[in-house]
GUVEX-408017 format. One record per residue (C-alpha): residue number from 1; residue in three letters; y, z, x. Coordinates in Angstrom, 3 decimals, padded with zeros to 6 digits, always signed. Each point is the difference from the previous one (the first is absolute). Last residue first. Example, Ala and Ser with C-alpha at 12.3 -4.5 7.8 and 13.67 -1.06 7.14 Angstrom:
2
rogu 2; kelum SER; yy -001.060; zz +007.140; xx +013.670
rogu 1; kelum ALA; yy -003.440; zz +000.660; xx -001.370
// end
This chain:
366
rogu 366; kelum SER; yy +229.826; zz +044.066; xx +395.580
rogu 365; kelum ILE; yy +003.521; zz +001.051; xx -000.722
rogu 364; kelum ILE; yy +001.362; zz -002.834; xx +001.973
rogu 363; kelum TYR; yy -002.301; zz -002.979; xx -001.220
rogu 362; kelum ILE; yy +000.412; zz +001.488; xx -003.546
rogu 361; kelum ALA; yy +003.636; zz -000.318; xx +000.421
rogu 360; kelum ILE; yy -000.014; zz -003.299; xx +001.287
rogu 359; kelum GLY; yy -002.388; zz -001.195; xx -002.743
rogu 358; kelum LEU; yy +002.405; zz +001.302; xx -002.739
rogu 357; kelum LEU; yy +002.960; zz -001.372; xx +001.639
rogu 356; kelum ALA; yy -001.822; zz -003.434; xx -000.352
rogu 355; kelum PHE; yy -001.027; zz +000.836; xx -003.374
rogu 354; kelum ILE; yy +003.690; zz +000.479; xx -001.262
rogu 353; kelum ALA; yy +001.018; zz -003.207; xx +002.068
rogu 352; kelum GLY; yy -002.770; zz -002.043; xx -002.002
rogu 351; kelum PHE; yy +000.929; zz +001.165; xx -003.030
rogu 350; kelum ILE; yy +003.912; zz -000.435; xx +000.352
rogu 349; kelum TRP; yy -000.879; zz -003.716; xx +001.625
rogu 348; kelum TYR; yy -002.345; zz -001.021; xx -002.947
rogu 347; kelum ARG; yy +002.499; zz +001.073; xx -002.236
rogu 346; kelum MET; yy +002.490; zz -002.180; xx +001.491
rogu 345; kelum VAL; yy -002.146; zz -003.016; xx -000.251
rogu 344; kelum VAL; yy -001.266; zz +000.542; xx -003.552
rogu 343; kelum LYS; yy +003.674; zz +000.407; xx -001.052
rogu 342; kelum GLU; yy +001.007; zz -002.923; xx +001.774
rogu 341; kelum LYS; yy -002.668; zz -002.190; xx -001.582
rogu 340; kelum SER; yy +001.209; zz +000.889; xx -003.190
rogu 339; kelum TRP; yy -002.706; zz +002.414; xx -002.289
rogu 338; kelum GLY; yy -001.237; zz -001.757; xx -003.089
rogu 337; kelum LEU; yy -003.924; zz +000.557; xx -000.334
rogu 336; kelum TYR; yy -000.388; zz -003.141; xx +002.159
rogu 335; kelum VAL; yy +002.109; zz +001.120; xx +002.932
rogu 334; kelum PHE; yy -001.868; zz +003.423; xx -000.147
rogu 333; kelum THR; yy -003.409; zz -001.732; xx -000.209
rogu 332; kelum ASN; yy +000.985; zz -001.981; xx +003.248
rogu 331; kelum HIS; yy +000.660; zz +003.059; xx +001.853
rogu 330; kelum ILE; yy -003.811; zz +000.384; xx -000.745
rogu 329; kelum PRO; yy -000.853; zz -002.423; xx +002.350
rogu 328; kelum THR; yy -001.486; zz -000.975; xx -002.597
rogu 327; kelum VAL; yy +000.498; zz -001.128; xx -003.694
rogu 326; kelum PRO; yy -000.535; zz +001.149; xx -003.520
rogu 325; kelum PHE; yy -001.790; zz +003.180; xx +001.250
rogu 324; kelum ILE; yy -003.500; zz +001.177; xx -000.865
rogu 323; kelum LYS; yy -001.218; zz -003.739; xx -000.306
rogu 322; kelum LYS; yy -003.070; zz -001.121; xx -001.861
rogu 321; kelum LYS; yy -003.862; zz -001.515; xx +000.753
rogu 320; kelum ARG; yy -001.193; zz +003.509; xx +000.778
rogu 319; kelum PHE; yy -001.783; zz -000.896; xx +003.328
rogu 318; kelum LYS; yy +001.948; zz -002.810; xx +001.394
rogu 317; kelum LYS; yy +003.407; zz +000.923; xx -001.643
rogu 316; kelum SER; yy -000.429; zz +003.783; xx +000.345
rogu 315; kelum LEU; yy -000.957; zz -000.582; xx +003.806
rogu 314; kelum LEU; yy +003.296; zz -002.142; xx +000.690
rogu 313; kelum GLN; yy +002.261; zz +002.452; xx -001.788
rogu 312; kelum LEU; yy -001.412; zz +002.852; xx +001.800
rogu 311; kelum ILE; yy +000.408; zz -001.413; xx +003.218
rogu 310; kelum THR; yy +003.891; zz -001.346; xx -000.775
rogu 309; kelum THR; yy +000.737; zz +003.828; xx -001.329
rogu 308; kelum ILE; yy -001.249; zz +001.315; xx +003.442
rogu 307; kelum GLU; yy +001.589; zz -002.133; xx +002.009
rogu 306; kelum THR; yy +003.325; zz +000.346; xx -001.682
rogu 305; kelum ILE; yy -000.383; zz +003.576; xx +000.032
rogu 304; kelum VAL; yy -000.709; zz +000.245; xx +003.853
rogu 303; kelum PHE; yy +002.899; zz -002.113; xx +000.661
rogu 302; kelum PRO; yy +002.417; zz +002.105; xx -002.150
rogu 301; kelum MET; yy -001.474; zz +003.009; xx +001.577
rogu 300; kelum ALA; yy +000.657; zz -001.121; xx +003.681
rogu 299; kelum ILE; yy +000.723; zz +003.756; xx +001.111
rogu 298; kelum ILE; yy -002.802; zz +001.439; xx -002.092
rogu 297; kelum LEU; yy -003.082; zz -001.783; xx +000.763
rogu 296; kelum LEU; yy +001.535; zz -001.137; xx +003.424
rogu 295; kelum LEU; yy +000.020; zz +003.676; xx +000.845
rogu 294; kelum PHE; yy -004.143; zz -000.468; xx +000.980
rogu 293; kelum VAL; yy +001.627; zz -002.163; xx +002.893
rogu 292; kelum ALA; yy +002.013; zz +002.963; xx +001.552
rogu 291; kelum ASP; yy -001.323; zz +000.017; xx +003.561
rogu 290; kelum THR; yy +002.855; zz -001.685; xx +000.922
rogu 289; kelum MET; yy -001.802; zz -002.702; xx +001.741
rogu 288; kelum VAL; yy -002.068; zz -000.313; xx -003.077
rogu 287; kelum ALA; yy +003.286; zz -000.466; xx -002.349
rogu 286; kelum ILE; yy +001.271; zz -002.396; xx +002.909
rogu 285; kelum LEU; yy -002.651; zz -002.399; xx -000.493
rogu 284; kelum GLY; yy +000.070; zz -000.012; xx -004.042
rogu 283; kelum LEU; yy +003.723; zz -000.566; xx +000.358
rogu 282; kelum LEU; yy -000.658; zz -003.073; xx +002.617
rogu 281; kelum ILE; yy -002.515; zz -001.560; xx -002.725
rogu 280; kelum SER; yy +002.237; zz +000.395; xx -002.766
rogu 279; kelum LEU; yy +003.107; zz -001.293; xx +001.830
rogu 278; kelum PRO; yy -001.551; zz -002.891; xx +001.813
rogu 277; kelum MET; yy -001.859; zz -001.515; xx -003.036
rogu 276; kelum TYR; yy +002.890; zz +000.808; xx -002.315
rogu 275; kelum GLY; yy +002.801; zz -001.830; xx +001.720
rogu 274; kelum VAL; yy -001.663; zz -003.355; xx +001.232
rogu 273; kelum GLU; yy -001.921; zz +000.407; xx -003.028
rogu 272; kelum SER; yy +003.056; zz -000.337; xx -002.471
rogu 271; kelum LEU; yy +003.356; zz +001.976; xx +000.043
rogu 270; kelum TYR; yy +001.665; zz -002.463; xx -002.485
rogu 269; kelum PHE; yy +003.660; zz -001.521; xx +000.479
rogu 268; kelum ARG; yy +003.553; zz +000.064; xx -000.900
rogu 267; kelum ALA; yy -001.066; zz +002.594; xx -002.816
rogu 266; kelum PRO; yy +002.278; zz +000.278; xx -003.133
rogu 265; kelum PRO; yy -000.514; zz +002.686; xx +000.060
rogu 264; kelum ILE; yy +000.928; zz +001.958; xx +003.334
rogu 263; kelum ASN; yy -002.203; zz -001.894; xx +002.130
rogu 262; kelum PHE; yy +002.812; zz -000.930; xx +002.553
rogu 261; kelum TRP; yy +000.742; zz +003.668; xx +001.317
rogu 260; kelum LEU; yy -003.852; zz +000.721; xx -000.437
rogu 259; kelum PHE; yy -000.637; zz -002.287; xx +002.851
rogu 258; kelum ALA; yy +002.218; zz +001.882; xx +001.813
rogu 257; kelum LEU; yy -001.038; zz +003.350; xx -000.798
rogu 256; kelum ILE; yy -003.966; zz -001.133; xx +000.681
rogu 255; kelum GLY; yy +001.364; zz -000.825; xx +003.454
rogu 254; kelum GLY; yy +001.299; zz +003.676; xx +000.573
rogu 253; kelum VAL; yy -003.173; zz +001.327; xx -001.245
rogu 252; kelum VAL; yy -001.861; zz -001.476; xx +002.429
rogu 251; kelum VAL; yy +002.180; zz +001.214; xx +002.689
rogu 250; kelum PHE; yy -000.528; zz +003.131; xx -001.692
rogu 249; kelum CYS; yy -004.113; zz -000.075; xx +000.499
rogu 248; kelum LEU; yy +000.628; zz -001.235; xx +003.608
rogu 247; kelum THR; yy +002.134; zz +002.790; xx +000.899
rogu 246; kelum ALA; yy -002.420; zz +002.561; xx -001.608
rogu 245; kelum ILE; yy -002.919; zz -001.521; xx +001.813
rogu 244; kelum ASP; yy +002.165; zz +000.244; xx +003.050
rogu 243; kelum ILE; yy +000.575; zz +003.433; xx -000.604
rogu 242; kelum GLN; yy -003.163; zz +001.346; xx -000.830
rogu 241; kelum ASN; yy +001.304; zz +004.013; xx +000.271
rogu 240; kelum ASN; yy -002.193; zz +000.387; xx -002.845
rogu 239; kelum ILE; yy +002.859; zz +001.216; xx -002.204
rogu 238; kelum LEU; yy +001.315; zz -003.619; xx +001.138
rogu 237; kelum ALA; yy -003.065; zz -001.709; xx -000.950
rogu 236; kelum ILE; yy +000.178; zz +001.748; xx -003.295
rogu 235; kelum VAL; yy +003.821; zz -000.992; xx -000.657
rogu 234; kelum GLY; yy -001.217; zz -003.631; xx +000.636
rogu 233; kelum TYR; yy -002.769; zz +000.080; xx -002.110
rogu 232; kelum ALA; yy +002.190; zz +000.996; xx -002.892
rogu 231; kelum SER; yy +002.760; zz -002.556; xx +001.136
rogu 230; kelum TYR; yy -002.619; zz -002.424; xx -000.196
rogu 229; kelum LEU; yy -001.021; zz +000.750; xx -003.460
rogu 228; kelum ILE; yy +003.580; zz -000.145; xx -001.040
rogu 227; kelum ALA; yy +000.745; zz -003.254; xx +001.495
rogu 226; kelum PHE; yy -003.516; zz -001.551; xx -001.366
rogu 225; kelum LEU; yy +000.801; zz +001.205; xx -003.482
rogu 224; kelum GLY; yy +003.573; zz -001.945; xx +000.218
rogu 223; kelum GLY; yy -001.420; zz -003.149; xx +001.157
rogu 222; kelum SER; yy -003.108; zz -000.006; xx -002.609
rogu 221; kelum LEU; yy +002.271; zz +000.186; xx -003.024
rogu 220; kelum GLY; yy +003.446; zz -001.673; xx +001.281
rogu 219; kelum ASP; yy -000.481; zz -002.922; xx -002.304
rogu 218; kelum LEU; yy -002.846; zz +000.217; xx -002.161
rogu 217; kelum GLY; yy -002.585; zz -002.574; xx +000.435
rogu 216; kelum ASP; yy -001.688; zz +001.125; xx +003.213
rogu 215; kelum ILE; yy -002.403; zz +002.905; xx -000.277
rogu 214; kelum ASN; yy -002.512; zz -000.118; xx +002.869
rogu 213; kelum SER; yy +000.091; zz +003.537; xx +001.048
rogu 212; kelum ALA; yy -003.180; zz +000.930; xx -001.585
rogu 211; kelum GLY; yy -002.110; zz -002.616; xx +001.529
rogu 210; kelum TYR; yy +001.040; zz +000.303; xx +003.423
rogu 209; kelum MET; yy +000.241; zz +003.872; xx +000.117
rogu 208; kelum GLY; yy -003.705; zz -000.003; xx -001.399
rogu 207; kelum LEU; yy -001.387; zz -002.192; xx +002.486
rogu 206; kelum PHE; yy +001.575; zz +001.498; xx +002.833
rogu 205; kelum VAL; yy -000.859; zz +003.348; xx -001.060
rogu 204; kelum LEU; yy -003.612; zz -000.825; xx -000.790
rogu 203; kelum ILE; yy -000.514; zz -001.898; xx +003.070
rogu 202; kelum PHE; yy +001.339; zz +002.767; xx +002.170
rogu 201; kelum LEU; yy -001.999; zz +002.438; xx -001.672
rogu 200; kelum LEU; yy -003.170; zz -002.463; xx +000.783
rogu 199; kelum ILE; yy +001.196; zz +000.298; xx +003.812
rogu 198; kelum ILE; yy +000.159; zz +003.801; xx -000.296
rogu 197; kelum TYR; yy -003.866; zz -000.475; xx -000.901
rogu 196; kelum LYS; yy -000.820; zz +000.338; xx +003.670
rogu 195; kelum GLY; yy +000.803; zz +003.730; xx -000.064
rogu 194; kelum PHE; yy +001.524; zz +001.099; xx -003.187
rogu 193; kelum TYR; yy +000.772; zz +003.790; xx +001.194
rogu 192; kelum ILE; yy +002.088; zz +001.663; xx -002.974
rogu 191; kelum GLU; yy +003.187; zz +001.997; xx +001.355
rogu 190; kelum GLY; yy +001.345; zz +002.777; xx -002.397
rogu 189; kelum LEU; yy -000.565; zz +000.344; xx -003.314
rogu 188; kelum PHE; yy +003.844; zz +000.724; xx -001.284
rogu 187; kelum PRO; yy +000.635; zz -003.462; xx +000.358
rogu 186; kelum ILE; yy -002.763; zz -002.357; xx +001.390
rogu 185; kelum THR; yy +000.643; zz -000.211; xx +003.707
rogu 184; kelum LEU; yy -001.755; zz -002.907; xx +001.913
rogu 183; kelum THR; yy -003.151; zz +000.185; xx +002.559
rogu 182; kelum THR; yy -001.858; zz -002.464; xx +001.937
rogu 181; kelum PHE; yy +002.708; zz -001.502; xx +002.452
rogu 180; kelum ASP; yy -001.480; zz -000.501; xx +003.865
rogu 179; kelum LEU; yy +002.892; zz -001.962; xx +000.733
rogu 178; kelum LYS; yy -001.279; zz -003.063; xx +001.558
rogu 177; kelum LEU; yy -003.161; zz -000.223; xx -002.155
rogu 176; kelum PHE; yy +000.851; zz +001.362; xx -003.544
rogu 175; kelum PHE; yy +003.648; zz -000.761; xx +000.259
rogu 174; kelum TRP; yy -000.320; zz -003.357; xx +001.152
rogu 173; kelum LEU; yy -003.104; zz -000.712; xx -001.896
rogu 172; kelum GLY; yy +001.967; zz +000.838; xx -003.334
rogu 171; kelum ALA; yy +003.242; zz -002.067; xx +000.830
rogu 170; kelum VAL; yy -002.363; zz -002.903; xx +000.536
rogu 169; kelum ILE; yy -002.106; zz +000.590; xx -002.930
rogu 168; kelum ALA; yy +002.993; zz +000.458; xx -002.102
rogu 167; kelum PHE; yy +001.742; zz -003.346; xx +001.218
rogu 166; kelum ALA; yy -003.154; zz -001.772; xx -000.629
rogu 165; kelum ILE; yy -000.348; zz +001.525; xx -003.851
rogu 164; kelum VAL; yy +003.635; zz -001.200; xx -000.883
rogu 163; kelum PHE; yy -001.033; zz -003.229; xx +001.820
rogu 162; kelum ILE; yy -003.173; zz -000.376; xx -002.548
rogu 161; kelum LEU; yy +002.248; zz +001.254; xx -002.684
rogu 160; kelum ARG; yy +002.154; zz -003.185; xx +000.370
rogu 159; kelum ILE; yy -002.661; zz -002.370; xx +000.249
rogu 158; kelum LYS; yy -001.359; zz +001.340; xx -003.404
rogu 157; kelum LEU; yy +003.200; zz -000.473; xx -001.531
rogu 156; kelum PRO; yy +000.034; zz -003.486; xx +000.581
rogu 155; kelum MET; yy +003.368; zz -001.012; xx +002.137
rogu 154; kelum GLY; yy +002.436; zz -001.750; xx -002.312
rogu 153; kelum VAL; yy +000.233; zz -002.020; xx -003.006
rogu 152; kelum GLU; yy -001.190; zz +000.981; xx -003.603
rogu 151; kelum GLY; yy -002.825; zz -001.174; xx -001.497
rogu 150; kelum LYS; yy -002.924; zz -001.290; xx +001.910
rogu 149; kelum LYS; yy +000.118; zz +000.070; xx +003.973
rogu 148; kelum LYS; yy +000.437; zz -002.484; xx +002.155
rogu 147; kelum VAL; yy +003.027; zz +001.130; xx +002.577
rogu 146; kelum GLU; yy +002.472; zz -002.294; xx +001.264
rogu 145; kelum LEU; yy +002.837; zz +001.313; xx +001.749
rogu 144; kelum VAL; yy +003.906; zz -000.548; xx -000.731
rogu 143; kelum GLY; yy -000.795; zz +000.258; xx -003.724
rogu 142; kelum VAL; yy +001.876; zz +003.299; xx -000.876
rogu 141; kelum SER; yy -003.196; zz +002.196; xx -000.310
rogu 140; kelum ALA; yy -001.890; zz -001.582; xx +003.140
rogu 139; kelum LEU; yy +003.208; zz +000.835; xx +001.993
rogu 138; kelum ASP; yy +000.255; zz +003.585; xx -001.664
rogu 137; kelum ASP; yy -003.940; zz +000.507; xx +000.905
rogu 136; kelum LEU; yy +001.092; zz -000.958; xx +003.637
rogu 135; kelum LEU; yy +002.952; zz +002.314; xx +000.159
rogu 134; kelum GLY; yy -002.585; zz +002.394; xx -001.195
rogu 133; kelum ILE; yy -002.243; zz -000.483; xx +003.218
rogu 132; kelum LEU; yy +002.635; zz -000.016; xx +002.265
rogu 131; kelum ALA; yy +001.667; zz +003.287; xx -001.548
rogu 130; kelum ALA; yy -003.483; zz +001.870; xx +000.450
rogu 129; kelum LEU; yy -000.419; zz -001.151; xx +003.692
rogu 128; kelum ILE; yy +003.591; zz +001.434; xx +000.521
rogu 127; kelum PHE; yy -000.555; zz +003.248; xx -001.940
rogu 126; kelum ILE; yy -003.241; zz +000.738; xx +001.864
rogu 125; kelum ILE; yy +001.525; zz -000.820; xx +003.507
rogu 124; kelum ILE; yy +002.929; zz +002.718; xx -000.518
rogu 123; kelum PRO; yy -002.345; zz +002.413; xx -001.624
rogu 122; kelum LEU; yy -002.455; zz -000.449; xx +002.944
rogu 121; kelum TRP; yy +002.994; zz +000.425; xx +002.676
rogu 120; kelum THR; yy +001.865; zz +002.606; xx -001.870
rogu 119; kelum GLN; yy -001.242; zz +003.455; xx +000.610
rogu 118; kelum ASN; yy -002.310; zz +000.649; xx +003.529
rogu 117; kelum ARG; yy +001.087; zz -003.531; xx +001.540
rogu 116; kelum SER; yy +003.681; zz +000.879; xx -000.579
rogu 115; kelum ILE; yy +002.580; zz -002.321; xx -001.408
rogu 114; kelum PHE; yy +002.811; zz +001.893; xx -001.465
rogu 113; kelum ASN; yy +002.835; zz -000.599; xx +002.604
rogu 112; kelum LEU; yy +002.893; zz +001.574; xx -000.651
rogu 111; kelum LYS; yy -000.188; zz +002.625; xx +002.193
rogu 110; kelum GLU; yy +000.148; zz -002.414; xx +003.073
rogu 109; kelum PHE; yy +003.097; zz -001.327; xx -001.479
rogu 108; kelum ILE; yy +001.379; zz +003.441; xx -000.078
rogu 107; kelum ASN; yy -000.879; zz +000.556; xx +003.853
rogu 106; kelum PHE; yy +002.325; zz -003.171; xx +001.066
rogu 105; kelum HIS; yy -001.229; zz -002.728; xx +002.245
rogu 104; kelum PHE; yy +001.400; zz -002.677; xx -002.219
rogu 103; kelum PHE; yy -002.088; zz -003.158; xx +000.624
rogu 102; kelum ASP; yy -003.641; zz +001.081; xx -000.091
rogu 101; kelum PRO; yy +000.571; zz +002.974; xx -001.866
rogu 100; kelum LEU; yy +001.446; zz -002.369; xx -002.820
rogu 99; kelum ILE; yy -003.753; zz -002.007; xx +000.190
rogu 98; kelum ALA; yy -001.971; zz +002.320; xx -002.608
rogu 97; kelum TYR; yy +002.937; zz +001.243; xx -002.099
rogu 96; kelum LEU; yy +000.804; zz -003.857; xx -000.846
rogu 95; kelum LEU; yy -003.585; zz -001.250; xx -000.226
rogu 94; kelum ILE; yy -000.798; zz +003.000; xx -002.563
rogu 93; kelum CYS; yy +003.071; zz +000.046; xx -002.098
rogu 92; kelum PHE; yy -000.558; zz -004.014; xx -000.261
rogu 91; kelum LEU; yy -003.557; zz -000.031; xx -000.978
rogu 90; kelum VAL; yy +001.031; zz +002.637; xx -002.730
rogu 89; kelum SER; yy +002.883; zz -002.194; xx -001.524
rogu 88; kelum PHE; yy -001.914; zz -003.120; xx +000.270
rogu 87; kelum VAL; yy -002.795; zz +001.636; xx -002.050
rogu 86; kelum ILE; yy +002.537; zz +001.642; xx -002.308
rogu 85; kelum ILE; yy +001.653; zz -003.297; xx -000.571
rogu 84; kelum LEU; yy -003.333; zz -001.966; xx -000.264
rogu 83; kelum GLY; yy -000.844; zz +002.017; xx -003.012
rogu 82; kelum GLY; yy +002.045; zz -002.747; xx -001.876
rogu 81; kelum MET; yy -002.652; zz -002.150; xx +000.292
rogu 80; kelum ARG; yy +000.054; zz -001.500; xx -003.642
rogu 79; kelum PRO; yy +002.734; zz -001.960; xx -001.383
rogu 78; kelum THR; yy +001.310; zz +000.620; xx -003.801
rogu 77; kelum GLU; yy -000.054; zz -002.916; xx -001.907
rogu 76; kelum ARG; yy -000.299; zz +001.701; xx -003.677
rogu 75; kelum LYS; yy -001.542; zz -002.238; xx -002.343
rogu 74; kelum GLY; yy -003.618; zz +000.148; xx +001.472
rogu 73; kelum ASP; yy -000.162; zz +003.384; xx +000.590
rogu 72; kelum ASN; yy +000.860; zz +001.531; xx -003.258
rogu 71; kelum LEU; yy -000.895; zz +003.328; xx +000.722
rogu 70; kelum ILE; yy -000.264; zz +001.453; xx -003.362
rogu 69; kelum SER; yy -001.188; zz -002.960; xx -001.936
rogu 68; kelum ALA; yy -002.887; zz -000.923; xx +002.832
rogu 67; kelum THR; yy -001.160; zz +003.523; xx +000.117
rogu 66; kelum ILE; yy -000.276; zz -000.247; xx -003.756
rogu 65; kelum THR; yy -002.020; zz -003.112; xx -000.039
rogu 64; kelum ALA; yy -002.091; zz +000.413; xx +003.041
rogu 63; kelum GLN; yy -003.021; zz -002.038; xx -000.954
rogu 62; kelum ASN; yy -003.228; zz +001.489; xx +001.411
rogu 61; kelum GLY; yy -001.123; zz -000.302; xx +003.423
rogu 60; kelum ASP; yy -000.571; zz +003.819; xx +000.761
rogu 59; kelum ILE; yy +003.240; zz +000.223; xx +001.941
rogu 58; kelum THR; yy +002.031; zz -001.528; xx -002.611
rogu 57; kelum LYS; yy +000.430; zz -003.608; xx -000.236
rogu 56; kelum ALA; yy +002.779; zz -002.188; xx -000.547
rogu 55; kelum VAL; yy +002.985; zz +001.461; xx +001.453
rogu 54; kelum ASN; yy +002.418; zz -002.861; xx +000.770
rogu 53; kelum LYS; yy -000.361; zz -002.907; xx +002.532
rogu 52; kelum LYS; yy +001.898; zz -001.163; xx +002.699
rogu 51; kelum LYS; yy +000.715; zz +003.400; xx +001.765
rogu 50; kelum TRP; yy +003.350; zz -000.007; xx +001.685
rogu 49; kelum LEU; yy +001.075; zz -001.958; xx +003.451
rogu 48; kelum LYS; yy +002.441; zz -001.933; xx -001.315
rogu 47; kelum LYS; yy +000.619; zz -001.286; xx +003.432
rogu 46; kelum LYS; yy +003.737; zz +000.451; xx -000.257
rogu 45; kelum TYR; yy -000.417; zz +002.852; xx -002.056
rogu 44; kelum LEU; yy -002.377; zz +001.709; xx +002.875
rogu 43; kelum PHE; yy +002.514; zz -001.306; xx +002.623
rogu 42; kelum ASP; yy +003.100; zz +001.307; xx -001.744
rogu 41; kelum SER; yy -001.808; zz +003.629; xx -000.418
rogu 40; kelum LEU; yy -000.953; zz -000.036; xx +003.705
rogu 39; kelum ILE; yy +003.393; zz -000.596; xx +001.497
rogu 38; kelum PRO; yy +001.742; zz +002.116; xx -002.716
rogu 37; kelum THR; yy -002.347; zz +002.706; xx +000.661
rogu 36; kelum ILE; yy +000.238; zz +000.438; xx +003.788
rogu 35; kelum LEU; yy +002.960; zz +002.278; xx -000.048
rogu 34; kelum ILE; yy -001.196; zz +002.349; xx -002.605
rogu 33; kelum GLY; yy -003.159; zz +000.303; xx +001.897
rogu 32; kelum PHE; yy +001.722; zz +000.648; xx +003.315
rogu 31; kelum PHE; yy +002.170; zz +002.447; xx -001.910
rogu 30; kelum PHE; yy -002.943; zz +002.076; xx -001.227
rogu 29; kelum ALA; yy -001.989; zz -000.289; xx +003.062
rogu 28; kelum THR; yy +002.710; zz +001.196; xx +002.343
rogu 27; kelum ILE; yy +000.451; zz +003.078; xx -002.633
rogu 26; kelum SER; yy -003.781; zz +000.927; xx +000.336
rogu 25; kelum PRO; yy +000.556; zz -000.397; xx +003.839
rogu 24; kelum TRP; yy +002.588; zz +002.795; xx -000.164
rogu 23; kelum LEU; yy -001.840; zz +002.325; xx -002.283
rogu 22; kelum ILE; yy -003.387; zz +000.698; xx +001.888
rogu 21; kelum LYS; yy +001.573; zz +000.534; xx +003.553
rogu 20; kelum PHE; yy +003.346; zz +001.578; xx -001.305
rogu 19; kelum ILE; yy -002.696; zz +002.683; xx -001.973
rogu 18; kelum SER; yy -002.063; zz +000.632; xx +003.400
rogu 17; kelum LEU; yy +003.283; zz -000.078; xx +001.966
rogu 16; kelum SER; yy +001.598; zz +003.011; xx -002.233
rogu 15; kelum SER; yy -003.144; zz +001.774; xx -000.166
rogu 14; kelum PHE; yy -002.037; zz +000.145; xx -002.995
rogu 13; kelum ALA; yy -003.707; zz -000.916; xx +001.786
rogu 12; kelum LEU; yy +000.867; zz +002.184; xx +002.557
rogu 11; kelum GLU; yy +000.532; zz +003.004; xx -001.880
rogu 10; kelum LEU; yy -002.459; zz -000.597; xx -002.659
rogu 9; kelum ASN; yy -002.630; zz -000.236; xx +002.616
rogu 8; kelum GLN; yy +001.063; zz +003.087; xx +001.656
rogu 7; kelum GLY; yy -000.236; zz +001.809; xx -003.317
rogu 6; kelum SER; yy -003.387; zz -001.180; xx -000.712
rogu 5; kelum ILE; yy -001.739; zz -002.536; xx -002.175
rogu 4; kelum PRO; yy -004.088; zz -000.152; xx +000.973
rogu 3; kelum GLY; yy -000.678; zz -003.098; xx +002.059
rogu 2; kelum PRO; yy +000.888; zz -003.701; xx -000.250
rogu 1; kelum MET; yy -002.347; zz -002.780; xx +001.457
// end
């Protein structure tokens, strides 16, 4: 795990070789994503892999009249599974820079390999498994797989949450039993001992990130925010001299940018579960590994606000029998009030960038 920030650590982290190792795979991921998108896009449209039902129910089971009018899913035939661009781009870079040293015996290729047991093995495995579960949900949502479920098609939310919790328990047990990882740093308070309850923290972080970041519907909203968040944690990992984690973060950013290239309105496809699940869970894991998990509350502020307002809305509807906001997630309220979808997306990106910079600043001074 990262130690205190020192001048020597910063000098190593910001060496020309370290920067090259981080940036080159990220560029590779971007261009690979651009190259495969026409093939993937043609396949998704040819097979008509979009949701077969409109938004009909809210999360509490009531009629989603406002949400349906805003998103209008049923009248817009936009495929799901755009997140495959990110997944394929990341996996391509992992494999490419892992096998290049076997064919070309140059020192630079050995340096570009960012698979390491102490930094990226677990994140990569969790990322792949989460992407597979997300893909199964997407296939159920578009009717390729049949799942018996009342209401909207797709894998039941409870099943998806069980998988998220399972990933959290595996990660928590690995850190607690294998790495003897029992403490985390809270900004300005120092290290706090969690002991075995570190596993519970993993569960809360994974569930929180998954629930808060699942905000599809506005073209580019989630993708842009994820790019900002991964960039922030890439910088934090770089400061910690966790070069392999930093590289993985920026490879993800490269894949996201390729996705965003085709997600500018009108979007060619949606991120959907095959994107949300691995991106949210991997981000939570990296936040813990960089010892900056509590800074998620600041760095991921747009997602945090989305989660809080949605919870408040549900509680108010349950106990007060009336809404606090016209509609949640909260970004849909802005659309309902008359903002264009593009304005909401761009302002969310700006808001996210400011809080990401604030989180990095707090990490450095604390």
